[in-house]
N, CA, C and O atoms as a Tripos MOL2 file, in Angstrom:
@<TRIPOS>MOLECULE
protein
  236   235    59     0     0
PROTEIN
NO_CHARGES

@<TRIPOS>ATOM
      1 N         -57.9680   76.3720  -41.8830 N.3       1 UNK1
      2 CA        -59.1420   75.7110  -41.3610 C.3       1 UNK1
      3 C         -59.8060   74.9370  -42.4990 C.2       1 UNK1
      4 O         -60.0150   75.4790  -43.5840 O.2       1 UNK1
      5 N         -60.1270   73.7080  -42.2560 N.am      2 UNK2
      6 CA        -60.8810   72.8890  -43.1980 C.3       2 UNK2
      7 C         -61.7570   71.9680  -42.3780 C.2       2 UNK2
      8 O         -61.2850   71.2600  -41.4890 O.2       2 UNK2
      9 N         -63.0270   71.9890  -42.6880 N.am      3 UNK3
     10 CA        -63.9750   71.1070  -42.0050 C.3       3 UNK3
     11 C         -64.8900   70.5150  -43.0600 C.2       3 UNK3
     12 O         -65.5140   71.2490  -43.8260 O.2       3 UNK3
     13 N         -64.9750   69.2080  -43.1060 N.am      4 UNK4
     14 CA        -65.8370   68.5310  -44.0720 C.3       4 UNK4
     15 C         -66.7400   67.5730  -43.3080 C.2       4 UNK4
     16 O         -66.2720   66.8050  -42.4670 O.2       4 UNK4
     17 N         -68.0430   67.6210  -43.6060 N.am      5 UNK5
     18 CA        -69.0290   66.8230  -42.8960 C.3       5 UNK5
     19 C         -69.9250   66.1290  -43.9090 C.2       5 UNK5
     20 O         -70.4070   66.7500  -44.8560 O.2       5 UNK5
     21 N         -70.1440   64.8300  -43.7000 N.am      6 UNK6
     22 CA        -71.0790   64.0980  -44.5530 C.3       6 UNK6
     23 C         -72.5040   64.5310  -44.2220 C.2       6 UNK6
     24 O         -72.8710   64.6590  -43.0540 O.2       6 UNK6
     25 N         -73.2900   64.7500  -45.2500 N.am      7 UNK7
     26 CA        -74.7060   65.0700  -45.1040 C.3       7 UNK7
     27 C         -75.4710   64.1320  -46.0360 C.2       7 UNK7
     28 O         -74.8710   63.5570  -46.9440 O.2       7 UNK7
     29 N         -76.7650   63.9630  -45.8390 N.am      8 UNK8
     30 CA        -77.5120   63.0710  -46.7250 C.3       8 UNK8
     31 C         -77.3230   63.4580  -48.1990 C.2       8 UNK8
     32 O         -77.6310   64.5840  -48.5920 O.2       8 UNK8
     33 N         -76.8210   62.5320  -49.0020 N.am      9 UNK9
     34 CA        -76.6440   62.7650  -50.4270 C.3       9 UNK9
     35 C         -75.3790   63.4930  -50.8170 C.2       9 UNK9
     36 O         -75.2090   63.8310  -51.9880 O.2       9 UNK9
     37 N         -74.4690   63.7510  -49.8610 N.am     10 UNK10
     38 CA        -73.2520   64.4710  -50.2310 C.3      10 UNK10
     39 C         -72.4300   64.9070  -49.0360 C.2      10 UNK10
     40 O         -72.2740   64.1650  -48.0660 O.2      10 UNK10
     41 N         -71.9030   66.1280  -49.1190 N.am     11 UNK11
     42 CA        -71.0800   66.6530  -48.0300 C.3      11 UNK11
     43 C         -71.1170   68.1780  -48.0220 C.2      11 UNK11
     44 O         -71.4830   68.8170  -49.0080 O.2      11 UNK11
     45 N         -70.7310   68.7340  -46.8900 N.am     12 UNK12
     46 CA        -70.5940   70.1750  -46.6910 C.3      12 UNK12
     47 C         -69.1520   70.4170  -46.2800 C.2      12 UNK12
     48 O         -68.5940   69.6680  -45.4780 O.2      12 UNK12
     49 N         -68.5520   71.4590  -46.8270 N.am     13 UNK13
     50 CA        -67.1630   71.7820  -46.4870 C.3      13 UNK13
     51 C         -67.0520   73.2580  -46.1630 C.2      13 UNK13
     52 O         -67.5700   74.1040  -46.8920 O.2      13 UNK13
     53 N         -66.3750   73.5650  -45.0680 N.am     14 UNK14
     54 CA        -66.0240   74.9420  -44.7200 C.3      14 UNK14
     55 C         -64.5210   75.0720  -44.8880 C.2      14 UNK14
     56 O         -63.7600   74.1890  -44.4920 O.2      14 UNK14
     57 N         -64.0960   76.1940  -45.4860 N.am     15 UNK15
     58 CA        -62.6690   76.4190  -45.7070 C.3      15 UNK15
     59 C         -62.4180   77.9220  -45.8220 C.2      15 UNK15
     60 O         -63.3490   78.7250  -45.7500 O.2      15 UNK15
     61 N         -61.1730   78.2840  -45.9990 N.am     16 UNK16
     62 CA        -60.7960   79.6890  -46.1300 C.3      16 UNK16
     63 C         -60.1150   79.8820  -47.4810 C.2      16 UNK16
     64 O         -59.1340   79.2070  -47.7920 O.2      16 UNK16
     65 N         -60.6430   80.8080  -48.2820 N.am     17 UNK17
     66 CA        -59.9960   81.1850  -49.5360 C.3      17 UNK17
     67 C         -58.8880   82.1690  -49.2080 C.2      17 UNK17
     68 O         -59.1070   83.1200  -48.4570 O.2      17 UNK17
     69 N         -57.7080   81.9560  -49.7600 N.am     18 UNK18
     70 CA        -56.5730   82.8330  -49.4830 C.3      18 UNK18
     71 C         -55.9650   83.3040  -50.8000 C.2      18 UNK18
     72 O         -55.9350   82.5690  -51.7870 O.2      18 UNK18
     73 N         -55.4870   84.5340  -50.7920 N.am     19 UNK19
     74 CA        -54.8420   85.0650  -51.9830 C.3      19 UNK19
     75 C         -54.0270   86.2930  -51.6430 C.2      19 UNK19
     76 O         -53.9500   86.7110  -50.4870 O.2      19 UNK19
     77 N         -53.4200   86.8630  -52.6690 N.am     20 UNK20
     78 CA        -52.6380   88.0890  -52.5240 C.3      20 UNK20
     79 C         -53.2420   89.1430  -53.4320 C.2      20 UNK20
     80 O         -53.4470   88.9070  -54.6230 O.2      20 UNK20
     81 N         -53.5260   90.3070  -52.8630 N.am     21 UNK21
     82 CA        -54.1130   91.4070  -53.6230 C.3      21 UNK21
     83 C         -53.0450   92.1170  -54.4490 C.2      21 UNK21
     84 O         -51.8490   91.9120  -54.2390 O.2      21 UNK21
     85 N         -53.4810   92.9490  -55.3850 N.am     22 UNK22
     86 CA        -52.5460   93.6370  -56.2780 C.3      22 UNK22
     87 C         -51.5760   94.5450  -55.5240 C.2      22 UNK22
     88 O         -50.4930   94.8440  -56.0270 O.2      22 UNK22
     89 N         -51.9580   94.9900  -54.3080 N.am     23 UNK23
     90 CA        -51.0540   95.8310  -53.5240 C.3      23 UNK23
     91 C         -50.0840   95.0070  -52.6710 C.2      23 UNK23
     92 O         -49.2920   95.5570  -51.9070 O.2      23 UNK23
     93 N         -50.1610   93.6640  -52.8160 N.am     24 UNK24
     94 CA        -49.2500   92.7840  -52.0910 C.3      24 UNK24
     95 C         -49.7790   92.3030  -50.7580 C.2      24 UNK24
     96 O         -49.1550   91.4560  -50.1190 O.2      24 UNK24
     97 N         -50.9130   92.8220  -50.3240 N.am     25 UNK25
     98 CA        -51.4480   92.4000  -49.0290 C.3      25 UNK25
     99 C         -52.1750   91.0650  -49.1640 C.2      25 UNK25
    100 O         -52.6910   90.7230  -50.2280 O.2      25 UNK25
    101 N         -52.2000   90.3270  -48.0670 N.am     26 UNK26
    102 CA        -52.8680   89.0260  -48.0370 C.3      26 UNK26
    103 C         -54.3680   89.2170  -47.8860 C.2      26 UNK26
    104 O         -54.8260   90.1950  -47.2960 O.2      26 UNK26
    105 N         -55.1220   88.2730  -48.4260 N.am     27 UNK27
    106 CA        -56.5720   88.3120  -48.3490 C.3      27 UNK27
    107 C         -57.0760   86.9390  -47.9270 C.2      27 UNK27
    108 O         -56.5980   85.9180  -48.4220 O.2      27 UNK27
    109 N         -58.0430   86.9140  -47.0100 N.am     28 UNK28
    110 CA        -58.6710   85.6710  -46.5810 C.3      28 UNK28
    111 C         -60.1770   85.8760  -46.5180 C.2      28 UNK28
    112 O         -60.6540   86.9210  -46.0770 O.2      28 UNK28
    113 N         -60.9290   84.8560  -46.9680 N.am     29 UNK29
    114 CA        -62.3800   84.9270  -46.9120 C.3      29 UNK29
    115 C         -62.9340   83.5380  -46.5670 C.2      29 UNK29
    116 O         -62.6650   82.5710  -47.2810 O.2      29 UNK29
    117 N         -63.7060   83.4360  -45.4760 N.am     30 UNK30
    118 CA        -64.3390   82.1570  -45.1650 C.3      30 UNK30
    119 C         -65.3110   81.7810  -46.2800 C.2      30 UNK30
    120 O         -65.9610   82.6420  -46.8720 O.2      30 UNK30
    121 N         -65.3970   80.4810  -46.5530 N.am     31 UNK31
    122 CA        -66.2930   79.9970  -47.6010 C.3      31 UNK31
    123 C         -66.8980   78.6680  -47.1700 C.2      31 UNK31
    124 O         -66.3820   77.9820  -46.2880 O.2      31 UNK31
    125 N         -68.0000   78.3290  -47.8130 N.am     32 UNK32
    126 CA        -68.6730   77.0620  -47.5510 C.3      32 UNK32
    127 C         -69.1850   76.5090  -48.8690 C.2      32 UNK32
    128 O         -69.7350   77.2450  -49.6880 O.2      32 UNK32
    129 N         -69.0040   75.2040  -49.0740 N.am     33 UNK33
    130 CA        -69.6040   74.5570  -50.2360 C.3      33 UNK33
    131 C         -70.4990   73.4190  -49.7550 C.2      33 UNK33
    132 O         -70.2140   72.7500  -48.7610 O.2      33 UNK33
    133 N         -71.5730   73.2250  -50.4820 N.am     34 UNK34
    134 CA        -72.4770   72.1080  -50.2420 C.3      34 UNK34
    135 C         -72.5150   71.3160  -51.5420 C.2      34 UNK34
    136 O         -72.8460   71.8650  -52.5930 O.2      34 UNK34
    137 N         -72.1810   70.0360  -51.4790 N.am     35 UNK35
    138 CA        -72.1150   69.1970  -52.6730 C.3      35 UNK35
    139 C         -73.0780   68.0290  -52.5670 C.2      35 UNK35
    140 O         -73.2200   67.4050  -51.5150 O.2      35 UNK35
    141 N         -73.7350   67.7500  -53.6830 N.am     36 UNK36
    142 CA        -74.5080   66.5170  -53.8170 C.3      36 UNK36
    143 C         -73.6610   65.5580  -54.6350 C.2      36 UNK36
    144 O         -73.0070   65.9580  -55.5980 O.2      36 UNK36
    145 N         -73.6760   64.2880  -54.2460 N.am     37 UNK37
    146 CA        -72.8480   63.2790  -54.8970 C.3      37 UNK37
    147 C         -73.7340   62.1050  -55.3040 C.2      37 UNK37
    148 O         -74.5860   61.6580  -54.5350 O.2      37 UNK37
    149 N         -73.5210   61.6120  -56.5270 N.am     38 UNK38
    150 CA        -74.2120   60.4140  -57.0000 C.3      38 UNK38
    151 C         -73.2090   59.5700  -57.7770 C.2      38 UNK38
    152 O         -72.4700   60.0890  -58.6140 O.2      38 UNK38
    153 N         -73.1850   58.2950  -57.5050 N.am     39 UNK39
    154 CA        -72.2730   57.3610  -58.1880 C.3      39 UNK39
    155 C         -70.8200   57.8220  -58.1020 C.2      39 UNK39
    156 O         -70.0630   57.6600  -59.0590 O.2      39 UNK39
    157 N         -70.4250   58.3970  -56.9600 N.am     40 UNK40
    158 CA        -69.0430   58.8160  -56.7530 C.3      40 UNK40
    159 C         -68.6510   60.1080  -57.4410 C.2      40 UNK40
    160 O         -67.4750   60.4700  -57.4570 O.2      40 UNK40
    161 N         -69.6260   60.8110  -58.0120 N.am     41 UNK41
    162 CA        -69.3330   62.0710  -58.7200 C.3      41 UNK41
    163 C         -70.1530   63.2130  -58.1280 C.2      41 UNK41
    164 O         -71.2990   63.0310  -57.7180 O.2      41 UNK41
    165 N         -69.5480   64.3750  -58.0940 N.am     42 UNK42
    166 CA        -70.2790   65.5640  -57.6530 C.3      42 UNK42
    167 C         -71.2750   65.9380  -58.7500 C.2      42 UNK42
    168 O         -70.9000   66.1430  -59.9040 O.2      42 UNK42
    169 N         -72.5480   66.0230  -58.3680 N.am     43 UNK43
    170 CA        -73.6010   66.3730  -59.3240 C.3      43 UNK43
    171 C         -74.0830   67.8050  -59.1460 C.2      43 UNK43
    172 O         -74.6980   68.3720  -60.0490 O.2      43 UNK43
    173 N         -73.8070   68.3890  -57.9890 N.am     44 UNK44
    174 CA        -74.1800   69.7750  -57.7230 C.3      44 UNK44
    175 C         -73.2110   70.3410  -56.6990 C.2      44 UNK44
    176 O         -72.9310   69.7040  -55.6830 O.2      44 UNK44
    177 N         -72.7020   71.5260  -56.9630 N.am     45 UNK45
    178 CA        -71.8100   72.2030  -56.0290 C.3      45 UNK45
    179 C         -72.3120   73.6320  -55.8700 C.2      45 UNK45
    180 O         -72.3950   74.3840  -56.8420 O.2      45 UNK45
    181 N         -72.6490   74.0010  -54.6300 N.am     46 UNK46
    182 CA        -73.0850   75.3600  -54.3230 C.3      46 UNK46
    183 C         -72.0520   75.9670  -53.3800 C.2      46 UNK46
    184 O         -71.6760   75.3520  -52.3820 O.2      46 UNK46
    185 N         -71.5980   77.1710  -53.6980 N.am     47 UNK47
    186 CA        -70.5910   77.8420  -52.8690 C.3      47 UNK47
    187 C         -71.2110   79.0710  -52.2410 C.2      47 UNK47
    188 O         -71.9200   79.8290  -52.9020 O.2      47 UNK47
    189 N         -70.9410   79.2630  -50.9640 N.am     48 UNK48
    190 CA        -71.4810   80.4010  -50.2260 C.3      48 UNK48
    191 C         -70.3330   81.2240  -49.6680 C.2      48 UNK48
    192 O         -69.4200   80.6970  -49.0320 O.2      48 UNK48
    193 N         -70.3960   82.5320  -49.9200 N.am     49 UNK49
    194 CA        -69.4030   83.4910  -49.4310 C.3      49 UNK49
    195 C         -70.1380   84.6300  -48.7420 C.2      49 UNK49
    196 O         -71.2890   84.9170  -49.0680 O.2      49 UNK49
    197 N         -69.4880   85.2690  -47.8040 N.am     50 UNK50
    198 CA        -70.0610   86.4290  -47.1290 C.3      50 UNK50
    199 C         -69.6880   87.6720  -47.9220 C.2      50 UNK50
    200 O         -68.5110   88.0310  -47.9740 O.2      50 UNK50
    201 N         -70.6670   88.3450  -48.5460 N.am     51 UNK51
    202 CA        -70.3570   89.5250  -49.3790 C.3      51 UNK51
    203 C         -69.6200   90.6250  -48.6060 C.2      51 UNK51
    204 O         -68.8340   91.3720  -49.1890 O.2      51 UNK51
    205 N         -69.8700   90.7240  -47.3170 N.am     52 UNK52
    206 CA        -69.1820   91.7510  -46.5240 C.3      52 UNK52
    207 C         -67.6810   91.5060  -46.4950 C.2      52 UNK52
    208 O         -66.8980   92.4520  -46.4120 O.2      52 UNK52
    209 N         -67.2720   90.2340  -46.5640 N.am     53 UNK53
    210 CA        -65.8520   89.9040  -46.5670 C.3      53 UNK53
    211 C         -65.1810   90.3230  -47.8740 C.2      53 UNK53
    212 O         -63.9630   90.5000  -47.9080 O.2      53 UNK53
    213 N         -65.9480   90.4840  -48.9390 N.am     54 UNK54
    214 CA        -65.4040   90.8190  -50.2540 C.3      54 UNK54
    215 C         -65.2930   92.3240  -50.4860 C.2      54 UNK54
    216 O         -64.7880   92.7420  -51.5280 O.2      54 UNK54
    217 N         -65.7400   93.1320  -49.5620 N.am     55 UNK55
    218 CA        -65.7140   94.5940  -49.7450 C.3      55 UNK55
    219 C         -64.3330   95.1100  -50.0870 C.2      55 UNK55
    220 O         -64.2010   96.0330  -50.8910 O.2      55 UNK55
    221 N         -63.3010   94.5340  -49.4940 N.am     56 UNK56
    222 CA        -61.9340   94.9720  -49.7360 C.3      56 UNK56
    223 C         -61.4360   94.6730  -51.1420 C.2      56 UNK56
    224 O         -60.4110   95.2100  -51.5630 O.2      56 UNK56
    225 N         -62.1470   93.8260  -51.8710 N.am     57 UNK57
    226 CA        -61.7270   93.4500  -53.2150 C.3      57 UNK57
    227 C         -62.1910   94.4450  -54.2740 C.2      57 UNK57
    228 O         -61.6460   94.4760  -55.3770 O.2      57 UNK57
    229 N         -63.1650   95.2340  -53.9560 N.am     58 UNK58
    230 CA        -63.7230   96.1630  -54.9450 C.3      58 UNK58
    231 C         -62.8440   97.3810  -55.1040 C.2      58 UNK58
    232 O         -62.4440   98.0250  -54.1340 O.2      58 UNK58
    233 N         -62.5570   97.6770  -56.3530 N.am     59 UNK59
    234 CA        -61.6670   98.8310  -56.6290 C.3      59 UNK59
    235 C         -62.4770  100.0590  -56.9700 C.2      59 UNK59
    236 O         -61.9100  101.1200  -57.2310 O.2      59 UNK59
@<TRIPOS>BOND
     1     1     2 1
     2     2     3 1
     3     3     4 2
     4     3     5 am
     5     5     6 1
     6     6     7 1
     7     7     8 2
     8     7     9 am
     9     9    10 1
    10    10    11 1
    11    11    12 2
    12    11    13 am
    13    13    14 1
    14    14    15 1
    15    15    16 2
    16    15    17 am
    17    17    18 1
    18    18    19 1
    19    19    20 2
    20    19    21 am
    21    21    22 1
    22    22    23 1
    23    23    24 2
    24    23    25 am
    25    25    26 1
    26    26    27 1
    27    27    28 2
    28    27    29 am
    29    29    30 1
    30    30    31 1
    31    31    32 2
    32    31    33 am
    33    33    34 1
    34    34    35 1
    35    35    36 2
    36    35    37 am
    37    37    38 1
    38    38    39 1
    39    39    40 2
    40    39    41 am
    41    41    42 1
    42    42    43 1
    43    43    44 2
    44    43    45 am
    45    45    46 1
    46    46    47 1
    47    47    48 2
    48    47    49 am
    49    49    50 1
    50    50    51 1
    51    51    52 2
    52    51    53 am
    53    53    54 1
    54    54    55 1
    55    55    56 2
    56    55    57 am
    57    57    58 1
    58    58    59 1
    59    59    60 2
    60    59    61 am
    61    61    62 1
    62    62    63 1
    63    63    64 2
    64    63    65 am
    65    65    66 1
    66    66    67 1
    67    67    68 2
    68    67    69 am
    69    69    70 1
    70    70    71 1
    71    71    72 2
    72    71    73 am
    73    73    74 1
    74    74    75 1
    75    75    76 2
    76    75    77 am
    77    77    78 1
    78    78    79 1
    79    79    80 2
    80    79    81 am
    81    81    82 1
    82    82    83 1
    83    83    84 2
    84    83    85 am
    85    85    86 1
    86    86    87 1
    87    87    88 2
    88    87    89 am
    89    89    90 1
    90    90    91 1
    91    91    92 2
    92    91    93 am
    93    93    94 1
    94    94    95 1
    95    95    96 2
    96    95    97 am
    97    97    98 1
    98    98    99 1
    99    99   100 2
   100    99   101 am
   101   101   102 1
   102   102   103 1
   103   103   104 2
   104   103   105 am
   105   105   106 1
   106   106   107 1
   107   107   108 2
   108   107   109 am
   109   109   110 1
   110   110   111 1
   111   111   112 2
   112   111   113 am
   113   113   114 1
   114   114   115 1
   115   115   116 2
   116   115   117 am
   117   117   118 1
   118   118   119 1
   119   119   120 2
   120   119   121 am
   121   121   122 1
   122   122   123 1
   123   123   124 2
   124   123   125 am
   125   125   126 1
   126   126   127 1
   127   127   128 2
   128   127   129 am
   129   129   130 1
   130   130   131 1
   131   131   132 2
   132   131   133 am
   133   133   134 1
   134   134   135 1
   135   135   136 2
   136   135   137 am
   137   137   138 1
   138   138   139 1
   139   139   140 2
   140   139   141 am
   141   141   142 1
   142   142   143 1
   143   143   144 2
   144   143   145 am
   145   145   146 1
   146   146   147 1
   147   147   148 2
   148   147   149 am
   149   149   150 1
   150   150   151 1
   151   151   152 2
   152   151   153 am
   153   153   154 1
   154   154   155 1
   155   155   156 2
   156   155   157 am
   157   157   158 1
   158   158   159 1
   159   159   160 2
   160   159   161 am
   161   161   162 1
   162   162   163 1
   163   163   164 2
   164   163   165 am
   165   165   166 1
   166   166   167 1
   167   167   168 2
   168   167   169 am
   169   169   170 1
   170   170   171 1
   171   171   172 2
   172   171   173 am
   173   173   174 1
   174   174   175 1
   175   175   176 2
   176   175   177 am
   177   177   178 1
   178   178   179 1
   179   179   180 2
   180   179   181 am
   181   181   182 1
   182   182   183 1
   183   183   184 2
   184   183   185 am
   185   185   186 1
   186   186   187 1
   187   187   188 2
   188   187   189 am
   189   189   190 1
   190   190   191 1
   191   191   192 2
   192   191   193 am
   193   193   194 1
   194   194   195 1
   195   195   196 2
   196   195   197 am
   197   197   198 1
   198   198   199 1
   199   199   200 2
   200   199   201 am
   201   201   202 1
   202   202   203 1
   203   203   204 2
   204   203   205 am
   205   205   206 1
   206   206   207 1
   207   207   208 2
   208   207   209 am
   209   209   210 1
   210   210   211 1
   211   211   212 2
   212   211   213 am
   213   213   214 1
   214   214   215 1
   215   215   216 2
   216   215   217 am
   217   217   218 1
   218   218   219 1
   219   219   220 2
   220   219   221 am
   221   221   222 1
   222   222   223 1
   223   223   224 2
   224   223   225 am
   225   225   226 1
   226   226   227 1
   227   227   228 2
   228   227   229 am
   229   229   230 1
   230   230   231 1
   231   231   232 2
   232   231   233 am
   233   233   234 1
   234   234   235 1
   235   235   236 2
@<TRIPOS>SUBSTRUCTURE
     1 UNK1         2 RESIDUE 1 A UNK
     2 UNK2         6 RESIDUE 1 A UNK
     3 UNK3        10 RESIDUE 1 A UNK
     4 UNK4        14 RESIDUE 1 A UNK
     5 UNK5        18 RESIDUE 1 A UNK
     6 UNK6        22 RESIDUE 1 A UNK
     7 UNK7        26 RESIDUE 1 A UNK
     8 UNK8        30 RESIDUE 1 A UNK
     9 UNK9        34 RESIDUE 1 A UNK
    10 UNK10       38 RESIDUE 1 A UNK
    11 UNK11       42 RESIDUE 1 A UNK
    12 UNK12       46 RESIDUE 1 A UNK
    13 UNK13       50 RESIDUE 1 A UNK
    14 UNK14       54 RESIDUE 1 A UNK
    15 UNK15       58 RESIDUE 1 A UNK
    16 UNK16       62 RESIDUE 1 A UNK
    17 UNK17       66 RESIDUE 1 A UNK
    18 UNK18       70 RESIDUE 1 A UNK
    19 UNK19       74 RESIDUE 1 A UNK
    20 UNK20       78 RESIDUE 1 A UNK
    21 UNK21       82 RESIDUE 1 A UNK
    22 UNK22       86 RESIDUE 1 A UNK
    23 UNK23       90 RESIDUE 1 A UNK
    24 UNK24       94 RESIDUE 1 A UNK
    25 UNK25       98 RESIDUE 1 A UNK
    26 UNK26      102 RESIDUE 1 A UNK
    27 UNK27      106 RESIDUE 1 A UNK
    28 UNK28      110 RESIDUE 1 A UNK
    29 UNK29      114 RESIDUE 1 A UNK
    30 UNK30      118 RESIDUE 1 A UNK
    31 UNK31      122 RESIDUE 1 A UNK
    32 UNK32      126 RESIDUE 1 A UNK
    33 UNK33      130 RESIDUE 1 A UNK
    34 UNK34      134 RESIDUE 1 A UNK
    35 UNK35      138 RESIDUE 1 A UNK
    36 UNK36      142 RESIDUE 1 A UNK
    37 UNK37      146 RESIDUE 1 A UNK
    38 UNK38      150 RESIDUE 1 A UNK
    39 UNK39      154 RESIDUE 1 A UNK
    40 UNK40      158 RESIDUE 1 A UNK
    41 UNK41      162 RESIDUE 1 A UNK
    42 UNK42      166 RESIDUE 1 A UNK
    43 UNK43      170 RESIDUE 1 A UNK
    44 UNK44      174 RESIDUE 1 A UNK
    45 UNK45      178 RESIDUE 1 A UNK
    46 UNK46      182 RESIDUE 1 A UNK
    47 UNK47      186 RESIDUE 1 A UNK
    48 UNK48      190 RESIDUE 1 A UNK
    49 UNK49      194 RESIDUE 1 A UNK
    50 UNK50      198 RESIDUE 1 A UNK
    51 UNK51      202 RESIDUE 1 A UNK
    52 UNK52      206 RESIDUE 1 A UNK
    53 UNK53      210 RESIDUE 1 A UNK
    54 UNK54      214 RESIDUE 1 A UNK
    55 UNK55      218 RESIDUE 1 A UNK
    56 UNK56      222 RESIDUE 1 A UNK
    57 UNK57      226 RESIDUE 1 A UNK
    58 UNK58      230 RESIDUE 1 A UNK
    59 UNK59      234 RESIDUE 1 A UNK
């Protein structure tokens, strides 16, 4: 899943972070970034994750 939307001064993107845990199992976590852009360059990037989704990562 990837969704990118223009917003005033930049864009918002929703995506899924994917990886493999040390036990070999797959891991997925929804994420969102909000970026401000000026002169064609990202000037601010904020990333939002749901902490409840990360519970499985804690050892």
